[in-house]
BADOTI-870210 format. One line per field, with one value per residue: x, y, z negated of N, C-alpha, C, O in turn. Coordinates in nm, 4 decimals. Layout:
<rs>
n_east: c(X	...)
n_north: c(Y	...)
n_up: c(Z	...)
ca_east: c(X	...)
ca_north: c(Y	...)
ca_up: c(Z	...)
c_east: c(X	...)
c_north: c(Y	...)
c_up: c(Z	...)
o_east: c(X	...)
o_north: c(Y	...)
o_up: c(Z	...)
</rs>
This chain:
<rs>
n_east: c(2.8929	2.5140	2.2777	1.9596	1.6038	1.3974	0.9956	1.0119	1.1949	1.4398	1.7589	1.9525	2.1503	2.3478	2.6284	2.9463	3.0966	3.4192	3.6173	3.9337	3.8292	3.5213	3.2970	3.0631	2.7490	2.6321	2.4320	2.3336	2.1636	2.0823	2.0186	2.1048	2.2777	2.5437	2.6174	2.5994	2.4194	2.5907	2.3677	2.4854	2.5188	2.2560	2.1541	2.0858	2.1149	2.2629	2.5624	2.7787	2.8098	2.9561	2.8141	2.7055	2.7084	2.4082	2.1023	1.8420	1.5056	1.3021	1.1603	1.2381	1.2184	1.0871	1.2255	1.4696	1.5358	1.5539	1.3638	1.2931	1.0764	0.7553	0.6550	0.4262	0.1519	0.2892	0.3687	0.6329	0.9732	1.2367	1.4661	1.7565	2.0720	2.4375	2.6896	2.7994	2.5955	2.2845	2.0889	1.7671	1.5686	1.3765	1.2617	1.1185	1.1487	1.3959	1.6691	1.7157	1.6924	1.5903	1.6607	1.5211	1.5582	1.6174	1.7170	1.9154	2.2165	2.5325	2.8779	2.9315	2.8888	2.6464	2.3696	2.1920	1.9733	1.7967	1.8856	2.1851	2.5196	2.5805	2.6730	2.9759	2.9102	2.9095	2.8691	2.9602	3.1119	3.0510	2.7432	2.6285	2.3958	2.3322	2.2817	1.9796	1.7621	1.5054	1.1620	0.9495	0.6575	0.4835	0.6494	0.9994	1.3243	1.6317	1.9440)
n_north: c(-0.2414	-0.2634	-0.3977	-0.5233	-0.7019	-0.9233	-0.9770	-1.1823	-1.2358	-1.3480	-1.2215	-0.9516	-0.8226	-0.5019	-0.4696	-0.3546	-0.4486	-0.4613	-0.4529	-0.3762	-0.1698	-0.1093	-0.0100	-0.2342	-0.2442	-0.5166	-0.8245	-0.9863	-1.3327	-1.4125	-1.6391	-1.6735	-1.4652	-1.5583	-1.7922	-1.7030	-1.6533	-1.5507	-1.3021	-1.2380	-0.9291	-0.5567	-0.4670	-0.5645	-0.5201	-0.3976	-0.4054	-0.2792	-0.0510	0.1892	0.1710	0.2065	0.2048	0.1119	0.2058	0.0229	0.1518	0.1317	-0.0057	0.0443	-0.1341	-0.1629	-0.3932	-0.3968	-0.4610	-0.4255	-0.3469	-0.4116	-0.2746	-0.2798	-0.0716	0.1657	0.1697	-0.0140	-0.2277	-0.2008	-0.2411	-0.0160	0.1567	0.3855	0.4708	0.4991	0.7321	1.0565	1.1260	1.1100	0.8152	0.6468	0.3570	0.0005	-0.2663	-0.5972	-0.7703	-0.7858	-0.9201	-0.8102	-0.5072	-0.2233	0.0350	0.4073	0.6113	0.5060	0.5335	0.7403	0.7273	0.8023	0.7674	0.5134	0.5992	0.7249	0.9599	1.3245	1.1688	1.1586	1.3676	1.5777	1.6972	2.0004	2.3300	2.4486	2.3777	2.1796	1.9675	1.9668	1.7719	1.5496	1.3535	1.0942	0.8058	0.6985	0.4652	0.1711	0.3313	0.5238	0.4761	0.6940	0.7071	0.8863	0.9869	0.9719	0.9083	0.9949	0.9372)
n_up: c(9.0016	8.9272	8.7826	8.7685	8.6816	8.8434	8.8761	8.7503	8.5922	8.7453	8.8144	8.9623	9.1414	9.2644	9.4611	9.6247	9.8208	10.0205	10.2816	10.3096	10.5380	10.5588	10.3315	10.2207	10.1453	9.8988	9.7791	9.5201	9.3551	8.9621	8.7620	8.5491	8.4654	8.4585	8.6526	9.0310	9.3101	9.6600	9.8616	10.1178	10.2902	10.1877	10.3772	10.5931	10.9335	10.9830	10.9820	11.0147	10.9192	10.6778	10.3251	9.9866	9.6076	9.5149	9.3743	9.2084	9.1619	8.8965	8.5567	8.2857	8.0132	7.7000	7.5202	7.6263	7.8728	8.2683	8.4837	8.7960	9.0094	9.1978	9.4371	9.5264	9.8079	9.9629	9.7695	9.7401	9.6967	9.6190	9.6790	9.5824	9.7429	9.8603	9.9302	9.8602	10.0613	9.9042	9.9420	10.1060	10.0299	10.1617	10.0317	10.0633	9.8938	9.7215	9.8355	10.0895	10.2251	10.4059	10.5590	10.4688	10.6492	10.9161	11.1683	11.1140	11.1985	11.2250	11.4077	11.2548	10.9974	10.7314	10.7836	10.7297	10.4612	10.0865	9.9223	9.8923	9.8634	9.7145	9.7892	9.6983	9.4531	9.0913	9.2215	9.4788	9.6508	9.6690	9.6279	9.4182	9.3370	8.9912	8.7548	8.7681	8.9129	8.7037	8.5833	8.5287	8.4071	8.6480	8.8127	8.8637	8.8003	8.8596	8.7528)
ca_east: c(2.7529	2.4051	2.1649	1.7710	1.5354	1.2451	0.8994	0.9755	1.3313	1.5910	1.8403	1.9886	2.2982	2.3697	2.7678	2.9691	3.1939	3.5004	3.7566	3.9525	3.8128	3.4369	3.2108	2.9405	2.6544	2.6063	2.3517	2.3763	2.0874	2.1287	1.8647	2.1302	2.4081	2.6913	2.6119	2.5318	2.4085	2.5499	2.3117	2.4844	2.4877	2.1713	2.1571	2.1367	2.0953	2.3729	2.6637	2.9529	2.8081	2.9262	2.7093	2.7430	2.5901	2.2689	2.0078	1.6920	1.3988	1.2970	1.0881	1.3444	1.1563	1.1969	1.3282	1.5824	1.5313	1.5438	1.2894	1.2361	0.8924	0.6916	0.5633	0.2948	0.0632	0.2726	0.4119	0.7667	1.0709	1.2875	1.6401	1.8522	2.1781	2.4750	2.7814	2.7880	2.4362	2.1949	1.9290	1.6625	1.5333	1.3054	1.2719	0.9841	1.2050	1.4910	1.7600	1.7423	1.6839	1.5814	1.7298	1.4051	1.5479	1.7185	1.7281	2.0125	2.3812	2.6434	3.0357	2.9402	2.8451	2.4495	2.3703	2.0832	1.9290	1.6992	1.9937	2.2960	2.6177	2.5243	2.8035	3.0300	2.9147	2.9951	2.8817	3.0116	3.2520	2.9480	2.6492	2.6413	2.3164	2.4260	2.2389	1.8971	1.6538	1.3815	1.0345	0.9095	0.4941	0.4226	0.8184	1.1685	1.4369	1.7462	2.1093)
ca_north: c(-0.2708	-0.2526	-0.4845	-0.5776	-0.8085	-0.8957	-0.9783	-1.3741	-1.2361	-1.3670	-1.0927	-0.8988	-0.6589	-0.4661	-0.4435	-0.2355	-0.5219	-0.3514	-0.5246	-0.2026	-0.1047	-0.0693	-0.0345	-0.2571	-0.2951	-0.6259	-0.8557	-1.1335	-1.3129	-1.5258	-1.6647	-1.6429	-1.3874	-1.6594	-1.8494	-1.5887	-1.6430	-1.3857	-1.2790	-1.0858	-0.7463	-0.5285	-0.3485	-0.6731	-0.4971	-0.2555	-0.4504	-0.2458	0.0832	0.2032	0.1463	0.1859	0.2243	0.1258	0.2323	0.0230	0.2034	0.0406	0.0291	0.0194	-0.1681	-0.1338	-0.4726	-0.3672	-0.5424	-0.3623	-0.4635	-0.3430	-0.1913	-0.2373	0.1025	0.2406	0.0979	-0.1286	-0.2706	-0.2634	-0.1928	0.1157	0.1615	0.4999	0.4663	0.6069	0.8102	1.1511	1.1663	0.9583	0.7826	0.5769	0.2198	-0.0474	-0.3893	-0.7034	-0.9296	-0.7361	-0.9296	-0.7109	-0.4073	-0.1321	0.2196	0.4507	0.6666	0.3765	0.6205	0.8613	0.6672	0.8760	0.7163	0.4610	0.6539	0.7522	1.1292	1.2947	1.1882	1.2805	1.4525	1.6132	1.7888	2.1451	2.3991	2.5876	2.3327	2.0896	1.8163	1.9902	1.6804	1.3892	1.2608	0.9363	0.7371	0.6339	0.3797	0.2334	0.4741	0.5751	0.4591	0.7227	0.7622	0.8672	1.0157	0.8640	0.9821	0.9860	0.9845)
ca_up: c(9.0158	8.9091	8.8091	8.7345	8.6598	8.9557	8.7469	8.7093	8.5149	8.7776	8.7726	9.0950	9.1186	9.3800	9.4285	9.6889	9.8795	10.1110	10.3856	10.3401	10.6254	10.5834	10.2350	10.2402	9.9902	9.8886	9.6960	9.4618	9.1858	8.9093	8.6709	8.4174	8.4421	8.4896	8.7760	9.0841	9.4287	9.7380	9.9674	10.1600	10.2580	10.2139	10.5253	10.7137	11.0883	11.0208	10.9096	11.0138	10.9147	10.5730	10.2351	9.8511	9.5473	9.5170	9.2415	9.2692	9.0893	8.7833	8.4565	8.1444	7.8839	7.4783	7.5067	7.7068	8.0382	8.3292	8.5676	8.9215	9.0031	9.3083	9.4318	9.6587	9.8619	10.0504	9.6762	9.8509	9.5937	9.6438	9.6330	9.6129	9.7480	9.9503	9.8554	10.0012	10.0562	9.8425	10.0834	10.0899	10.1660	10.1146	10.0514	9.9676	9.8252	9.6540	9.9043	10.2626	10.2150	10.4944	10.5471	10.5244	10.7612	10.9902	11.2968	11.1516	11.2215	11.3012	11.3573	11.1177	10.8621	10.7576	10.7365	10.6039	10.2863	10.0115	9.7636	9.9649	9.7814	9.6926	9.8041	9.5506	9.2642	9.0363	9.3116	9.6138	9.7067	9.7012	9.5334	9.4247	9.2543	8.8700	8.6952	8.8242	8.8780	8.5651	8.6493	8.4628	8.4402	8.7941	8.8478	8.9297	8.6874	8.9563	8.7167)
c_east: c(2.6206	2.3045	2.0602	1.7235	1.4251	1.1658	0.9344	1.1073	1.4365	1.6542	1.9109	2.0881	2.3119	2.5138	2.8046	3.1055	3.3086	3.6268	3.8043	3.9678	3.6474	3.3543	3.1178	2.8265	2.6197	2.4807	2.3802	2.2725	2.1575	2.0073	1.9325	2.2390	2.5311	2.7431	2.5069	2.5430	2.4131	2.4755	2.2863	2.4799	2.3245	2.1416	2.2051	2.1379	2.2027	2.5131	2.7799	2.9076	2.8435	2.8374	2.8001	2.6112	2.4656	2.1699	1.8381	1.6330	1.2916	1.2082	1.1892	1.2296	1.2076	1.2630	1.4585	1.5594	1.4814	1.4751	1.2488	1.1410	0.8973	0.5850	0.4944	0.1891	0.0951	0.3416	0.5721	0.8562	1.1784	1.4310	1.6990	1.9599	2.2741	2.5749	2.7865	2.6549	2.3934	2.0499	1.8624	1.6165	1.4815	1.3141	1.1184	1.0249	1.3586	1.6217	1.7977	1.6535	1.6735	1.6020	1.5521	1.4098	1.6374	1.7491	1.9261	2.1594	2.4138	2.7248	3.0156	2.9139	2.6649	2.4999	2.2403	2.0783	1.8398	1.7800	2.0878	2.4227	2.5521	2.7046	2.8523	2.9254	2.9336	3.0274	2.8868	3.0838	3.0920	2.8912	2.6767	2.4956	2.3789	2.3395	2.1164	1.8112	1.5482	1.2981	0.9511	0.7510	0.5124	0.5632	0.9169	1.2317	1.5485	1.9041	2.2420)
c_north: c(-0.2568	-0.3610	-0.4602	-0.6846	-0.7470	-0.9495	-1.1170	-1.3619	-1.3382	-1.2249	-1.0518	-0.7931	-0.6743	-0.4265	-0.3970	-0.3956	-0.4243	-0.4752	-0.4163	-0.1738	-0.0112	-0.1101	-0.1346	-0.3251	-0.3827	-0.6779	-0.9717	-1.1577	-1.4219	-1.5331	-1.6415	-1.5416	-1.4212	-1.6910	-1.7311	-1.6810	-1.5098	-1.4607	-1.2292	-0.9478	-0.7306	-0.4937	-0.5136	-0.6689	-0.4376	-0.2804	-0.4102	-0.1254	0.0973	0.2322	0.1255	0.2024	0.2464	0.0566	0.1807	0.1155	0.1227	0.0603	-0.0264	-0.0727	-0.1716	-0.2912	-0.4713	-0.4588	-0.4428	-0.3812	-0.3569	-0.2966	-0.1557	-0.1208	0.0970	0.1489	-0.0313	-0.2483	-0.3315	-0.2068	-0.1067	0.1212	0.3142	0.4146	0.5759	0.6777	0.9181	1.2452	1.0886	1.0218	0.6664	0.4492	0.1677	-0.1677	-0.4890	-0.7677	-0.8684	-0.7690	-0.8751	-0.5725	-0.2978	-0.0059	0.2594	0.5411	0.6083	0.4783	0.6844	0.7510	0.7577	0.8583	0.6601	0.4894	0.7267	0.8769	1.1060	1.2579	1.2322	1.3459	1.4900	1.7225	1.9525	2.2822	2.4920	2.5067	2.2545	2.0056	1.8388	1.9053	1.5472	1.3986	1.1336	0.8797	0.6588	0.4729	0.3592	0.2815	0.4330	0.5333	0.5411	0.7738	0.6716	0.9175	0.9613	0.9760	0.9037	0.9968	1.0309)
c_up: c(8.9677	8.9309	8.7284	8.7565	8.7928	8.7888	8.7148	8.6390	8.6176	8.8283	8.9506	9.1015	9.2848	9.3977	9.5592	9.7084	10.0310	10.1460	10.3846	10.4593	10.5915	10.4535	10.2328	10.1310	10.0421	9.7991	9.6135	9.3654	9.1181	8.8287	8.5406	8.3676	8.4481	8.5962	8.8884	9.2703	9.5038	9.8637	10.0717	10.1152	10.2706	10.2961	10.6187	10.8882	11.0871	10.9229	10.9031	10.9979	10.7069	10.4717	10.1181	9.7687	9.5349	9.3252	9.2420	9.1296	9.0148	8.6564	8.3734	8.0064	7.7223	7.4895	7.5365	7.8163	8.1027	8.4457	8.7262	8.9986	9.1486	9.2908	9.5464	9.7289	9.9245	9.9225	9.7454	9.6678	9.6635	9.5655	9.6783	9.6230	9.8439	9.8791	9.9682	9.9690	9.9595	9.9213	10.0229	10.1140	10.0560	10.1029	9.9740	9.8749	9.7534	9.7072	10.0036	10.2535	10.4024	10.5002	10.5616	10.6342	10.8491	11.1250	11.2651	11.1156	11.2883	11.2876	11.2686	10.9880	10.8493	10.7348	10.7178	10.4841	10.2468	9.9183	9.8787	9.8110	9.7994	9.7397	9.7309	9.4408	9.2114	9.1535	9.4677	9.6668	9.7652	9.5743	9.5322	9.3269	9.1342	8.8579	8.7649	8.7965	8.7665	8.5913	8.5133	8.4323	8.6241	8.8465	8.8164	8.8703	8.7983	8.8337	8.8165)
o_east: c(2.6372	2.2584	2.0649	1.7729	1.3871	1.2082	0.8589	1.1559	1.5158	1.5860	1.9074	2.0762	2.3020	2.5325	2.7074	3.1827	3.2644	3.6942	3.7443	4.0781	3.6403	3.3309	3.0300	2.8302	2.5829	2.4185	2.4616	2.2492	2.2446	1.9150	1.8725	2.2803	2.6241	2.8514	2.3957	2.6357	2.3434	2.4854	2.1835	2.4601	2.2536	2.0216	2.3063	2.1540	2.2539	2.5570	2.8717	2.9686	2.7777	2.7615	2.9091	2.4922	2.4085	2.1676	1.7400	1.6957	1.2054	1.1742	1.2252	1.1839	1.3136	1.3811	1.5467	1.6028	1.3946	1.5405	1.1857	1.1997	0.9668	0.4976	0.5124	0.1574	0.0188	0.3689	0.6105	0.8071	1.2036	1.4775	1.6879	1.9727	2.2361	2.5539	2.7826	2.6220	2.4641	1.9780	1.8921	1.6215	1.4895	1.3984	1.0468	0.9590	1.4373	1.7129	1.9185	1.5355	1.7528	1.5384	1.4700	1.3134	1.7461	1.8627	2.0221	2.1839	2.3573	2.7606	3.0599	2.9170	2.5912	2.6093	2.1744	2.1577	1.7765	1.7195	2.0654	2.3942	2.4870	2.8193	2.7968	2.8673	3.0151	3.1391	2.8406	3.1468	3.0626	2.9370	2.7346	2.5013	2.4615	2.3425	2.0802	1.7648	1.5153	1.3284	0.9014	0.7343	0.5290	0.5849	0.9116	1.2078	1.5503	1.9706	2.3502)
o_north: c(-0.1362	-0.4059	-0.3865	-0.7669	-0.6361	-0.9611	-1.1657	-1.4720	-1.4078	-1.1345	-1.1350	-0.6804	-0.7602	-0.3225	-0.3887	-0.4302	-0.3441	-0.5496	-0.3303	-0.1513	0.1116	-0.2305	-0.0598	-0.4269	-0.3937	-0.5888	-1.0537	-1.0672	-1.4973	-1.4518	-1.6042	-1.5369	-1.3406	-1.6588	-1.6860	-1.7413	-1.4097	-1.5661	-1.1897	-0.8817	-0.8156	-0.4801	-0.5525	-0.7668	-0.4165	-0.2118	-0.4541	-0.0520	0.0360	0.3241	0.0684	0.2104	0.3554	-0.0326	0.2519	0.1403	0.0568	0.1786	-0.1428	-0.0080	-0.1791	-0.2901	-0.5359	-0.5686	-0.3693	-0.4462	-0.2516	-0.2893	-0.0763	-0.0860	0.0265	0.0448	-0.1254	-0.3591	-0.4427	-0.1566	-0.1397	0.1007	0.3542	0.3129	0.6834	0.6903	0.9077	1.3474	0.9939	1.1187	0.6058	0.4175	0.2012	-0.2081	-0.4622	-0.8182	-0.9625	-0.6957	-0.8798	-0.5708	-0.3177	0.0636	0.1934	0.5626	0.6652	0.4518	0.6796	0.7112	0.8015	0.8927	0.7102	0.4154	0.7641	0.9126	1.0034	1.2972	1.3208	1.3832	1.4219	1.7854	1.9961	2.2770	2.5970	2.5712	2.1929	1.9717	1.7667	1.9572	1.4915	1.4294	1.0685	0.9338	0.5698	0.3866	0.4558	0.2908	0.3157	0.5208	0.4795	0.8957	0.5642	0.8657	0.8878	1.0963	0.7821	1.0973	1.0600)
o_up: c(8.9859	9.0359	8.6299	8.8335	8.8304	8.6738	8.6307	8.6131	8.5542	8.8765	9.0413	9.0537	9.3724	9.3346	9.6342	9.6190	10.1132	10.0747	10.4492	10.5091	10.5949	10.4437	10.2757	10.0620	10.1591	9.7412	9.6560	9.2853	9.1613	8.8279	8.4398	8.2517	8.4448	8.6450	8.8610	9.3243	9.4869	9.9265	10.1268	10.0132	10.3244	10.2726	10.6770	10.9611	11.1971	10.8307	10.8339	11.0757	10.6228	10.5025	10.1144	9.7991	9.5389	9.2404	9.2636	9.0267	9.0730	8.6529	8.3910	7.9121	7.6601	7.4547	7.4799	7.7817	8.0556	8.5273	8.7346	9.1065	9.2120	9.2113	9.6457	9.6713	9.9466	9.9688	9.7819	9.5667	9.7794	9.4534	9.7942	9.5549	9.8903	9.7585	10.0908	9.9088	9.9250	9.9458	9.9200	10.2329	9.9378	10.1830	9.8775	9.7841	9.7434	9.6689	10.0270	10.2883	10.4944	10.4210	10.6253	10.7077	10.8599	11.1643	11.3421	11.0018	11.3885	11.1749	11.1652	10.8897	10.9405	10.6912	10.7008	10.3987	10.3044	9.8179	9.9787	9.7091	9.8944	9.6953	9.6986	9.3535	9.2800	9.1925	9.5562	9.7589	9.8710	9.4643	9.6192	9.2165	9.1546	8.9456	8.8320	8.6829	8.7488	8.7100	8.4191	8.4377	8.6819	8.9560	8.7179	8.8809	8.8171	8.8589	8.7656)
</rs>
């Protein structure tokens, strides 16, 4: 799971739900990191499509807080996600997410994305986002 805070200090966790057949990226929130409220699937419009590994673009503060950061003219949150290929999604509230390329679904799996495995390289099998993506000035660092 990956955890960030919003501007008001509420924690949001992106985690994978798995029913033995399909992995689904899910969302929960907490005010204290002890009691959590589940908000269901991140991609509510796509309940049966494989999704996991949500890395929300965030600002890393010197006091240790990792705060989800709104970007662009729309002031949306952005999240890198996926397994195999890394994709991009956006949200107004950190609870419901819309894939930027929501037309690109084949056989219950997403294709395309912003970063794919490279043939004959160390990442030739799959790529997947790590910790919350770091906003660095006007650039985003994704590990």
